[in-house]
C-alpha positions as CSV (number, residue, x, y, z in Angstrom):
1,M,140.5,248.9,201.9
2,K,142.8,248.0,204.3
3,L,145.0,251.2,203.7
4,L,142.4,253.1,203.7
5,K,141.4,251.6,207.8
6,M,145.5,252.6,208.3
7,L,146.3,255.4,210.6
8,K,149.4,257.1,208.7
9,T,146.6,256.8,206.1
10,Q,144.2,259.0,207.8
11,I,146.3,261.5,209.2
12,A,147.9,262.4,206.3
13,A,144.6,262.7,204.4
14,A,143.2,264.8,207.1
15,L,146.6,266.9,206.9
16,V,145.9,267.1,203.1
17,L,142.2,268.3,203.4
18,I,143.2,270.8,206.2
19,M,146.0,272.0,203.9
20,L,143.8,272.0,200.7
21,L,141.0,274.0,203.0
22,F,143.4,276.4,204.6
23,G,144.9,276.4,200.9
24,S,142.2,277.2,199.3
25,I,141.1,280.0,202.0
26,F,144.7,281.7,201.1
27,T,143.7,281.3,197.7
28,L,140.1,283.0,197.7
29,S,141.6,286.0,199.9
30,M,144.2,286.8,197.1
31,V,141.4,286.5,194.8
32,A,139.6,288.7,196.7
33,L,142.4,290.8,196.8
34,N,142.9,291.4,193.1
35,E,139.0,291.6,193.0
36,Q,139.5,294.6,195.2
37,Q,142.5,296.0,193.2
38,S,140.2,295.4,189.7
39,Y,137.9,297.2,191.0
40,N,139.4,300.3,192.3
41,V,140.7,300.1,189.2
42,L,137.6,300.6,187.2
43,L,136.0,302.8,190.2
44,N,139.0,305.0,189.3
45,I,138.8,305.0,185.8
46,T,135.1,306.1,185.9
47,T,135.9,308.6,188.4
48,R,138.5,309.8,185.9
49,L,135.5,309.7,183.3
50,E,133.4,311.8,185.7
51,Q,136.3,314.5,186.2
52,S,137.1,314.3,182.4
53,A,133.2,315.4,181.6
54,Q,133.5,317.7,184.3
55,N,136.4,319.6,183.2
56,L,134.7,319.5,180.0
57,V,132.0,321.6,181.6
58,T,134.1,323.3,183.3
59,L,136.3,325.0,180.9
60,G,132.4,325.6,178.8
61,L,131.1,327.8,181.5
62,N,134.4,329.9,182.1
63,Y,134.7,330.3,178.5
64,A,130.9,331.2,178.3
65,M,131.6,333.2,181.7
66,N,134.8,335.6,180.1
67,V,134.3,335.8,176.3
68,P,136.8,338.0,174.4
69,G,136.6,341.2,173.6
70,D,138.9,341.6,170.9
71,S,140.8,339.9,168.3
72,N,144.1,339.2,170.5
73,S,142.3,337.6,173.2
74,Y,140.5,335.4,171.3
75,E,143.5,333.8,169.2
76,R,144.8,333.3,173.2
77,D,141.4,331.5,174.4
78,V,141.7,329.4,170.8
79,K,145.3,327.8,171.7
80,L,143.7,327.8,175.4
81,Y,140.1,326.9,175.3
82,Y,140.5,325.1,172.3
83,R,142.9,322.5,172.5
84,A,141.7,322.0,176.4
85,I,137.7,321.6,174.8
86,L,139.5,318.5,172.6
87,G,141.7,317.5,175.4
88,Q,138.9,316.2,177.1
89,I,136.8,315.0,174.6
90,E,139.7,312.8,173.4
91,M,140.2,311.7,177.4
92,V,136.1,311.2,177.5
93,D,136.4,309.4,174.0
94,S,139.1,306.9,175.3
95,I,137.5,306.1,178.4
96,T,134.0,305.1,176.8
97,H,135.5,303.5,174.0
98,S,137.1,301.4,176.3
99,F,133.9,300.8,179.1
100,M,132.1,299.9,175.3
101,V,134.7,297.2,174.0
102,E,135.9,296.4,178.3
103,E,139.6,296.6,177.7
104,F,141.6,299.0,179.4
105,S,145.1,300.2,177.9
106,P,147.9,300.3,180.4
107,A,148.1,303.8,180.0
108,L,144.4,304.4,182.1
109,T,144.9,302.3,184.4
110,N,148.9,302.5,185.0
111,F,149.5,298.2,185.2
112,G,151.8,297.0,183.0
113,D,148.5,295.1,180.7
114,T,146.0,295.6,179.1
115,Y,142.7,295.3,181.9
116,H,139.7,293.5,181.0
117,P,136.7,293.9,183.7
118,H,134.2,291.5,184.1
119,L,130.5,294.4,183.8
120,T,127.2,292.7,185.0
121,P,124.6,293.3,182.2
122,A,122.8,296.3,184.0
123,T,126.5,297.5,184.4
124,Q,126.6,297.2,180.2
125,Q,123.3,298.9,179.5
126,T,124.3,301.9,181.7
127,V,127.8,302.2,179.2
128,L,126.0,301.8,176.7
129,A,123.7,305.0,178.1
130,V,126.5,307.3,178.6
131,E,128.3,306.5,175.4
132,E,124.6,307.1,173.5
133,I,124.4,310.4,175.9
134,W,128.4,311.2,175.0
135,K,127.6,311.0,171.2
136,A,125.0,312.6,171.1
137,F,126.7,315.7,173.3
138,R,130.2,315.4,171.5
139,E,128.1,315.5,168.0
140,G,126.4,318.7,169.7
141,I,129.9,320.4,170.9
142,F,131.6,319.8,167.6
143,E,128.4,321.1,165.5
144,A,128.6,324.7,167.8
145,L,132.5,325.0,167.1
146,G,132.2,324.6,163.2
147,K,133.5,323.2,160.9
148,D,136.7,326.1,160.6
149,N,139.6,324.6,163.0
150,G,141.5,327.6,162.4
151,M,138.5,329.6,164.0
152,P,136.5,327.5,165.8
153,R,133.3,329.3,167.4
154,L,134.3,328.8,171.2
155,D,131.0,330.9,172.5
156,S,128.8,328.9,170.7
157,A,130.8,325.7,172.0
158,A,130.4,327.0,175.6
159,E,127.3,327.9,175.4
160,Y,126.0,324.8,174.1
161,I,128.0,322.8,176.7
162,A,126.8,325.2,179.6
163,R,123.0,324.1,178.6
164,Y,123.5,320.0,177.8
165,H,126.0,318.6,179.8
166,S,123.4,318.3,182.5
167,P,122.5,314.3,181.0
168,L,126.1,313.4,180.6
169,A,126.8,314.1,183.9
170,A,123.7,312.1,185.4
171,S,124.4,309.1,182.9
172,I,128.4,309.4,184.3
173,D,126.6,309.2,188.0
174,I,124.6,306.4,187.5
175,L,127.5,304.5,185.9
176,L,129.4,305.1,188.6
177,T,126.5,304.2,191.0
178,K,126.2,300.9,189.3
179,I,129.8,300.1,189.1
180,Q,129.7,300.7,193.5
181,E,127.5,298.1,193.3
182,Q,128.7,295.6,191.1
183,T,132.3,296.2,193.0
184,E,130.3,295.4,196.5
185,Q,128.5,292.4,195.4
186,Q,130.9,290.7,193.8
187,L,133.1,291.7,196.7
188,N,130.3,290.8,199.2
189,Q,130.1,287.1,197.3
190,V,133.7,286.5,197.7
191,Y,134.0,287.5,201.3
192,Q,130.7,284.9,202.1
193,L,132.6,282.6,200.0
194,H,135.8,283.2,201.7
195,L,133.6,283.4,204.8
196,L,131.9,279.8,204.0
197,L,135.4,278.6,203.3
198,L,136.7,279.4,206.7
199,I,133.9,278.2,208.5
200,A,134.0,274.9,206.8
201,A,137.7,274.8,207.4
202,V,137.0,275.4,211.2
203,I,134.8,272.2,211.0
204,I,136.4,269.8,209.7
205,T,139.4,270.8,212.1
206,L,137.0,270.6,214.5
207,G,136.2,267.6,213.2
208,V,140.0,266.2,212.8
209,F,140.3,266.6,216.4
210,G,137.5,265.0,217.2
211,W,138.7,262.4,215.4
212,F,141.9,262.3,216.3
213,Y,140.6,262.4,220.2
214,L,138.5,259.2,219.4
215,A,140.9,257.0,217.3
216,V,143.9,258.0,218.6
217,L,144.2,259.8,221.6
218,K,141.3,257.5,223.4
219,P,142.9,254.5,222.4
220,L,145.9,255.4,223.6
221,R,144.4,256.3,227.1
222,Y,143.4,253.1,226.9
223,A,146.1,251.4,225.9
224,V,148.2,253.8,229.1
225,N,144.9,252.3,231.6
226,G,146.1,248.6,230.4
227,F,149.7,249.2,231.0
228,D,149.4,250.4,234.3
229,K,146.8,247.5,235.5
230,V,149.2,245.0,233.7
231,A,151.9,246.4,235.8
232,Q,149.8,246.6,238.9
233,G,149.4,242.6,238.8
234,D,145.9,242.2,236.7
235,F,147.5,239.9,234.1
236,G,144.6,238.9,232.1
237,Y,143.1,243.1,231.7
238,Q,142.4,243.3,228.0
239,V,142.0,247.0,226.8
240,P,138.6,247.5,224.3
241,V,139.5,247.6,220.8
242,T,137.7,250.4,218.8
243,S,139.1,250.3,215.6
244,E,140.9,249.0,213.1
245,N,144.2,250.9,212.5
246,E,148.1,250.5,213.6
247,L,146.7,251.1,217.3
248,A,144.7,247.9,216.8
249,M,147.1,246.4,216.3
250,M,149.0,247.5,218.9
251,T,145.9,246.6,221.1
252,R,145.5,243.1,219.9
253,S,149.3,242.6,220.3
254,F,149.0,243.6,224.2
255,N,145.9,241.8,224.9
256,T,147.5,238.9,223.3
257,L,150.6,239.6,225.7
258,S,148.6,240.2,228.9
259,M,146.3,237.1,228.0
260,R,149.3,234.7,227.4
261,L,150.9,235.8,231.1
262,D,148.0,235.6,232.8
263,A,147.9,232.2,231.3
264,I,151.2,231.6,231.8
265,F,150.8,232.6,236.0
266,K,147.8,230.5,236.0
267,L,149.5,227.6,235.0
268,I,152.8,228.5,237.1
269,D,150.3,228.5,240.6
270,K,148.1,225.6,239.6
271,I,151.8,223.6,238.7
272,Q,152.9,224.9,242.2
273,Q,150.0,223.6,243.5
274,G,150.1,220.1,241.8
275,S,152.1,217.7,243.0
276,D,150.6,214.5,240.8
277,L,152.2,214.8,237.3
278,N,148.8,213.8,235.5
279,E,147.0,216.8,237.4
280,T,150.1,219.1,235.8
281,L,149.3,217.2,232.5
282,G,145.4,218.4,232.7
283,F,147.2,222.0,233.7
284,V,149.0,222.2,231.4
285,A,146.7,221.2,228.7
286,E,144.1,223.8,230.0
287,E,146.1,226.7,230.1
288,F,148.2,226.2,226.7
289,S,145.8,226.2,224.9
290,A,144.8,230.1,225.1
291,L,148.7,230.1,224.4
292,L,149.4,228.1,220.7
293,P,147.3,225.6,219.1
294,L,147.0,222.4,221.3
295,D,145.2,219.2,220.0
296,W,147.3,216.8,222.5
297,V,150.3,217.3,225.5
298,G,152.0,214.2,226.8
299,A,154.9,214.1,229.6
300,L,158.2,211.6,228.7
301,F,160.8,211.3,231.5
302,V,163.5,209.1,231.2
303,T,164.7,205.6,232.4
304,C,167.8,205.2,235.2
305,D,169.6,203.5,231.7
306,N,169.3,206.5,230.1
307,N,168.1,204.5,226.5
308,T,164.5,204.6,227.5
309,I,162.2,207.0,227.7
310,V,158.6,206.5,229.0
311,L,155.3,208.8,228.1
312,E,154.3,209.2,232.1
313,G,150.8,210.5,230.7
314,S,148.9,212.8,227.5
315,Y,145.9,214.4,227.3
316,R,144.1,214.7,223.6
317,S,141.3,217.7,223.5
318,G,141.7,218.3,227.2
319,K,140.7,215.1,228.2
320,P,143.6,212.0,229.6
321,E,144.6,209.9,227.2
322,I,145.6,206.4,227.6
323,A,148.7,205.5,225.5
324,Q,148.6,202.0,223.9
325,R,152.5,202.5,224.0
326,S,154.3,203.6,226.7
327,R,158.4,202.8,226.2
328,Y,159.9,203.7,222.9
329,P,163.8,204.0,222.2
330,L,166.1,207.1,222.8
331,S,169.3,206.3,221.2
332,N,169.0,208.7,217.5
333,T,166.0,210.1,218.1
334,L,164.5,213.7,218.2
335,L,163.5,213.1,221.8
336,L,167.5,212.7,222.1
337,K,168.3,215.9,220.0
338,A,165.9,218.3,221.9
339,L,167.5,216.7,225.3
340,E,170.8,217.5,224.7
341,S,170.2,221.0,222.5
342,G,167.6,221.3,226.4
343,E,165.6,224.2,223.5
344,P,162.2,223.6,222.3
345,L,162.4,221.6,219.1
346,H,159.9,222.2,216.4
347,I,158.2,219.3,214.0
348,P,156.7,221.1,211.5
349,N,155.9,218.0,209.1
350,M,155.9,215.0,211.5
351,P,154.5,213.0,208.4
352,D,157.1,213.2,206.4
353,T,159.8,213.3,209.0
354,G,158.6,210.4,210.6
355,S,158.5,208.5,207.6
356,E,162.1,209.2,207.1
357,N,163.5,207.3,210.2
358,A,162.2,204.0,211.7
359,D,164.0,204.7,215.2
360,F,161.5,207.7,215.3
361,Q,158.7,205.5,217.4
362,F,157.8,208.2,219.3
363,L,156.5,210.5,216.1
364,N,155.6,207.5,214.5
365,H,152.8,206.8,217.5
366,L,152.3,210.7,217.2
367,I,151.3,210.2,213.7
368,S,149.6,207.4,213.9
369,G,146.8,209.4,216.1
370,G,146.3,212.0,213.5
371,L,148.5,214.6,214.8
372,K,150.9,216.3,211.9
373,D,152.7,219.6,213.9
374,A,154.8,218.9,217.2
375,I,157.4,220.9,219.6
376,F,159.2,219.0,222.6
377,L,160.2,221.0,225.1
378,P,163.0,219.3,227.2
379,I,162.5,219.2,230.9
380,T,166.0,219.3,232.8
381,E,166.1,222.3,234.8
382,L,166.1,221.4,238.8
383,S,163.9,218.0,237.8
384,P,165.8,214.6,239.0
385,I,164.6,213.1,236.5
386,P,164.7,214.5,232.2
387,G,162.1,214.7,230.7
388,V,160.0,216.5,227.6
389,L,156.9,218.1,227.5
390,A,155.1,217.6,224.1
391,F,153.1,219.5,222.4
392,A,151.1,218.3,219.1
393,T,148.2,219.7,216.8
394,S,146.5,217.8,213.6
395,K,146.6,220.3,211.3
396,E,150.4,221.1,209.3
397,N,153.1,224.2,210.0
398,V,150.2,225.3,212.4
399,Y,153.1,226.1,215.0
400,T,155.1,229.6,213.9
401,P,158.2,230.7,214.9
402,E,156.0,233.3,217.7
403,H,154.8,230.3,219.3
404,L,158.4,228.6,219.6
405,E,159.9,231.7,220.9
406,L,157.1,232.0,223.2
407,L,157.9,228.9,224.7
408,T,161.6,229.3,224.1
409,N,161.2,232.2,226.5
410,I,158.9,230.6,229.1
411,A,161.0,227.3,228.5
412,G,162.7,228.1,231.7
413,L,159.7,229.0,233.6
414,I,157.9,225.6,233.1
415,T,160.5,223.5,233.0
416,H,161.5,224.5,236.8
417,S,157.6,224.4,237.6
418,F,157.4,221.1,236.1
419,G,160.6,219.6,237.6
420,K,159.4,221.0,240.8
421,T,156.0,219.2,240.5
422,V,158.3,216.3,239.7
423,R,160.5,216.3,242.5
424,L,157.5,216.6,244.6
425,A,156.3,213.8,243.1
426,E,160.2,211.8,243.7
427,H,159.8,213.0,247.7
428,S,156.2,211.9,248.1
429,R,157.8,208.3,246.6
430,L,160.3,208.4,249.0
431,A,158.4,209.9,252.0
432,A,156.1,206.4,251.5
433,I,159.3,204.5,250.9
434,G,160.5,206.0,254.4
435,G,157.2,205.3,256.0
436,F,157.0,201.9,254.8
437,A,161.2,201.4,255.9
438,S,160.0,202.0,259.7
439,G,157.2,200.3,259.8
440,I,158.9,197.3,258.9
441,A,162.1,198.6,261.3
442,H,159.9,198.2,263.8
443,E,158.3,194.8,262.9
444,I,161.7,193.5,262.6
445,R,163.1,194.9,266.0
446,S,160.9,192.6,268.3
447,P,162.1,188.8,266.9
448,L,165.4,190.4,266.8
449,S,165.6,191.9,270.2
450,T,164.5,187.6,270.7
451,I,166.9,186.0,268.5
452,S,169.8,187.8,270.4
453,M,168.9,187.4,274.0
454,A,168.8,183.8,272.4
455,L,172.3,183.9,271.0
456,D,173.1,185.6,274.2
457,Y,172.3,182.6,276.3
458,F,174.5,180.6,273.7
459,Q,177.1,182.6,274.7
460,N,176.9,181.5,278.2
461,V,176.9,178.0,277.6
462,E,179.7,175.7,276.6
463,L,179.3,174.6,272.9
464,P,181.5,172.9,270.6
465,T,184.2,175.1,268.5
466,A,182.5,175.3,265.4
467,A,178.8,176.0,266.9
468,S,180.3,178.5,269.2
469,K,182.5,180.7,266.6
470,R,178.9,180.1,264.4
471,A,177.1,181.7,267.6
472,N,179.8,184.5,268.0
473,L,179.0,185.2,264.1
474,A,175.3,185.2,264.1
475,H,175.4,187.4,267.4
476,K,177.8,190.2,265.9
477,E,175.2,190.2,263.4
478,A,172.6,190.3,265.2
479,E,173.7,193.5,266.8
480,R,174.7,195.2,263.3
481,M,171.8,194.3,262.2
482,A,169.8,196.3,265.2
483,R,172.2,199.2,265.0
484,L,171.1,199.0,261.3
485,L,167.5,199.2,262.2
486,E,167.9,201.7,265.1
487,E,169.6,204.1,262.2
488,I,166.6,203.7,260.0
489,L,164.1,204.4,262.3
490,L,166.3,207.3,263.3
491,Y,166.7,208.8,259.2
492,A,163.2,208.2,258.7
493,K,162.0,209.6,261.9
494,P,160.9,213.7,261.7
495,L,163.8,216.0,262.8
496,Q,163.1,217.3,266.2
497,L,165.7,219.6,267.8
498,K,165.6,221.3,270.9
499,L,167.4,224.7,270.9
500,E,169.4,226.3,273.3
501,Q,172.6,228.3,273.7
502,L,175.7,226.2,274.1
503,D,179.4,227.1,274.2
504,L,180.8,224.5,271.3
505,K,184.3,224.9,272.5
506,K,183.2,223.3,276.2
507,L,180.9,220.6,275.0
508,L,183.4,219.2,272.0
509,L,186.1,219.4,274.6
510,Q,184.4,217.4,277.2
511,L,183.1,215.2,274.1
512,L,186.9,214.2,273.6
513,E,187.5,213.7,277.2
514,T,185.2,212.0,277.6
515,Y,185.2,209.2,274.4
516,R,189.4,209.3,274.1
517,T,189.1,205.8,274.4
518,I,187.8,205.6,271.0
519,P,191.4,207.2,269.5
520,E,193.1,204.7,272.3
521,Q,192.2,201.1,270.8
522,K,194.1,201.6,267.2
523,Q,197.1,204.0,269.2
524,Q,195.8,207.2,268.2
525,R,195.4,210.0,269.2
526,F,193.2,213.6,269.7
527,E,195.4,216.9,268.8
528,W,193.2,220.0,269.6
529,Q,193.3,224.0,268.4
530,T,191.4,226.6,269.2
531,T,191.2,230.1,271.0
532,E,190.3,230.8,274.4
533,A,186.7,232.6,273.6
534,E,183.8,231.7,273.9
535,M,182.2,229.6,271.0
536,L,178.5,230.1,271.7
537,I,175.9,228.6,269.4
538,Q,171.9,227.9,269.6
539,G,172.1,224.1,269.4
540,D,170.4,220.6,270.1
541,S,173.5,219.2,272.5
542,D,172.7,215.4,272.2
543,R,172.6,215.9,268.2
544,L,175.9,217.3,268.3
545,I,177.3,214.3,270.4
546,Q,175.6,212.5,267.7
547,I,177.5,214.6,264.8
548,F,180.8,214.2,266.7
549,L,180.8,210.9,267.5
550,N,180.1,209.8,264.3
551,L,182.8,212.2,263.2
552,A,185.0,210.5,265.3
553,R,184.9,207.3,264.7
554,N,184.7,207.5,261.0
555,A,187.9,209.0,261.3
556,C,189.4,206.9,263.8
557,E,188.5,204.1,261.0
558,A,190.4,205.6,258.3
559,A,193.5,206.5,260.0
560,P,196.4,204.5,260.1
561,S,197.4,203.3,263.9
562,G,199.8,205.7,265.4
563,S,198.2,208.7,263.2
564,T,196.6,211.9,265.1
565,I,193.3,213.4,264.3
566,R,193.6,216.9,264.9
567,W,190.6,219.1,265.5
568,Q,190.0,222.5,265.3
569,L,187.7,225.0,266.3
570,S,187.7,228.6,264.9
571,E,185.5,231.5,264.2
572,E,184.7,233.0,260.9
573,P,184.1,236.8,261.1
574,L,183.0,237.7,257.6
575,S,180.0,234.8,258.0
576,R,179.5,234.8,261.2
577,S,180.2,231.3,261.7
578,L,181.7,228.9,263.8
579,K,184.0,226.6,262.0
580,I,184.6,223.2,263.0
581,V,187.5,220.7,261.0
582,V,188.5,217.5,261.2
583,N,191.7,215.4,259.5
584,N,192.8,212.3,259.4
585,Q,195.8,211.2,257.3
586,G,194.0,208.1,255.8
587,D,193.7,206.8,252.2
588,P,192.4,209.4,250.3
589,I,188.7,209.3,249.1
590,P,187.8,209.0,245.2
591,E,186.4,212.2,243.9
592,E,183.6,209.7,242.4
593,Q,182.5,208.9,245.8
594,I,182.8,212.0,247.4
595,E,179.9,212.9,245.8
596,N,178.0,210.4,247.0
597,L,179.0,210.2,250.6
598,F,175.8,212.1,251.8
599,A,173.3,209.7,249.9
600,P,171.3,207.0,252.1
601,F,172.9,203.8,252.1
602,F,175.7,204.6,250.6
603,T,178.6,203.2,251.8
604,T,182.5,202.4,252.0
605,K,183.0,199.9,254.6
606,T,182.5,196.3,254.5
607,N,179.6,196.2,257.3
608,G,178.1,199.8,257.4
609,T,174.8,200.5,257.4
610,G,175.7,204.2,254.9
611,L,173.2,205.9,256.9
612,G,175.9,207.5,259.5
613,L,176.8,210.7,257.0
614,S,173.1,210.9,256.1
615,I,172.2,211.4,259.3
616,V,175.0,213.9,260.3
617,K,174.3,216.0,256.9
618,R,170.6,215.9,257.6
619,I,170.8,217.0,261.6
620,V,173.8,219.8,260.3
621,D,171.1,221.3,257.9
622,G,168.4,221.3,260.7
623,L,170.5,223.5,262.5
624,G,171.3,225.6,259.9
625,G,175.1,225.1,259.2
626,D,177.2,223.6,256.6
627,I,179.5,220.0,255.7
628,A,181.5,219.5,253.5
629,I,184.3,217.0,252.6
630,R,187.8,217.3,251.0
631,S,190.1,214.6,250.5
632,N,194.0,214.4,248.6
633,S,196.9,212.1,249.1
634,E,198.6,215.2,250.6
635,Q,196.5,216.5,253.5
636,G,194.2,213.3,253.9
637,T,191.0,213.9,254.9
638,T,189.2,216.8,255.8
639,I,186.2,217.4,257.3
640,T,184.4,221.1,257.1
641,L,181.4,222.4,259.8
642,L,180.0,225.8,259.9
643,F,177.5,227.1,262.4
644,P,176.3,230.2,262.9
645,Q,177.0,232.1,266.4
646,A,174.5,232.6,268.1
């Protein structure tokens, strides 16, 4: 039955049917042609019979009208008329006998083979009548001729022929008429059958074309329309399935594709909107059920020590689940294998796999929940915390290579979106911490001001040496604490810029001239290099001064006494940017520290806050610029800033 429903079988059957019909028409046409030729032969033979009988009558009549008067003439007539009469009698005998036995020799038909006509009963009766009349007529002729073959009575024979030939001629005419009727009847039947077959062929051909339209062209039109819909963005469009053939299989595959595309885009859209991990997991549990069998889904993230992975949340049958155990070892596990490979990992038979290794605690946790087949999808791309998205089902060997291939193809898209959700959650957490730190800083600043005022008082009071040293140390720490609070408040507050067009070269020259005392404290000096052209940018002068002062102080602190701090301002035509390079000849910064210099609270100074360069980086980014640090033993430390030209 399945073979009969296949389109190739149906098309082959339709083509074979059409070929058989037209083959039958062709065969019938050949039969009709042969029948026509056969009846033409039969008519020709009957005509020859009629002509032979007529010749016999003509000979008799001619002799009766020209009876010879002497013996010499008679002998001549015996040789001519007698032989001619015998020849015509022999021909009529041959033809009538052939009609009686329905077998004509090649001598009569000029065919290569003996001809066997098919005579109807009416024709056979007519043939029998001709045979009887001819037999009687023939006997009469020979009786009139006499028994002396040397001296036949031609006059008596001629008189007999002239008197009694009418019944023979009439019977032959009837035979000719019957054969003509039989021929017309048979040919009409053949032509009618031929016409019926031709009509049937036309009807069946039209039916095949109609079937071809309904079974092939119409579904193809639906499929093309479906492709157009999907190309226009209607990813959930479903093409109607109207049959059970190969086109239906293609249509179902297309519908599955469009359904998966729609589910993926809905999932990504929801993931893009969500910032809560459990909410995102709920989206995954809801939307992925249309893509693959799903009884359980969970998200696991690696802890900071890289030895443990935590099940942050899970859903079973579309509902949130409270896990009995949330922490699992990571080393020597399939979770670690998935993270290291970066590709989806399929565990088709978890009960057998989990029982083989005691380290597979998370796998055994899934098994204890009645789950038997699982896929681990690593979340590493653009995610601040590496993790695994686990899919599982309670049936064995449910996930097919097609499911694994689907997850492999969309892994980057899903993990990218999931990573964004994790980053949003991380940013929310950092924002909460920033708000908390800002509130703490505000609360500490007031009592710290009071403490600073008290320490200022003690500096003007004569104290014992030990007490004076402690008071001075406390005063310096209070000042450092005040600076730290100011930088925390500055870093925590939203960045606000007052942009205006300004000459960066003029601003930088004025700043270095105003704060030349900074390098003089260590017998250092600033060296300046630039061009005569104006250097215009859209910037905030206060924020730019804050950047350059921070870089100047850092350079002076890092450079040895008596050294030169070099500043260079130039244009970058290709990027339409202004480049500022600050170089000092201090000790090189280790490579592993350079990557963390812009991180909040990271510092290599004893009394540093770790927020200076973070604030600089934040302002540079806000102005649309870029900053980079390079350090080595030959050239010292070089900081490069790029700002877009106005």
